[in-house]
C-alpha positions in Angstrom: 193.2 280.0 165.4 190.7 281.1 162.8 187.2 281.9 164.1 185.4 282.9 167.5 184.9 279.0 167.5 188.5 278.2 168.1 188.6 281.2 170.9 185.7 279.1 172.5 187.8 275.8 172.1 190.8 277.8 173.5 188.6 278.5 176.9 187.1 275.1 177.0 190.6 273.8 177.3 190.4 275.8 180.5 187.1 274.7 181.8 185.6 278.0 180.6 182.2 277.8 178.7 180.5 281.1 177.9 177.0 281.4 176.8 174.3 283.8 177.9 172.3 283.9 174.8 173.5 287.5 174.3 176.1 287.5 171.4 177.6 290.8 172.2 177.9 289.8 176.1 179.3 286.5 175.3 181.9 287.9 173.1 182.6 290.5 176.3 183.0 288.1 178.3 185.4 285.8 176.6 187.7 289.0 176.2 187.6 289.1 179.8 188.5 285.3 180.1 191.4 285.7 177.6 192.5 288.4 179.3 192.5 286.9 182.6 194.4 283.6 181.2 197.0 285.8 179.6 197.8 287.5 183.0 198.2 284.6 184.7 200.4 283.4 182.1 198.1 280.0 181.2 198.4 281.3 177.1 201.1 282.6 174.9 201.2 286.0 173.7 200.5 285.0 170.1 197.5 283.2 171.1 196.3 286.3 173.3 196.7 288.9 170.3 195.1 286.8 167.7 192.0 285.7 170.5 191.5 289.4 170.7 191.7 290.3 167.4 189.1 287.8 166.6 186.6 288.8 169.1 187.0 292.2 168.4 186.2 291.9 164.5 183.2 289.6 165.6 181.9 292.5 168.2 182.3 295.1 165.1 180.0 292.7 163.2 177.3 292.0 165.8 176.8 295.9 166.1 176.2 296.6 162.7 
């Protein structure tokens, strides 16, 4: 996993599509969904960590 696109593809595997026309809101929703998948043990710890780091990095870039 190298980009937010890869995180979106991960979510898509579980039937989760996020698009609200607000990039920052999309990133926050994706983070919530990733957390839920991890809590339900649907994704591994490594996938969770990488996805969260990528989403937070992109959130910082959106706020600048």
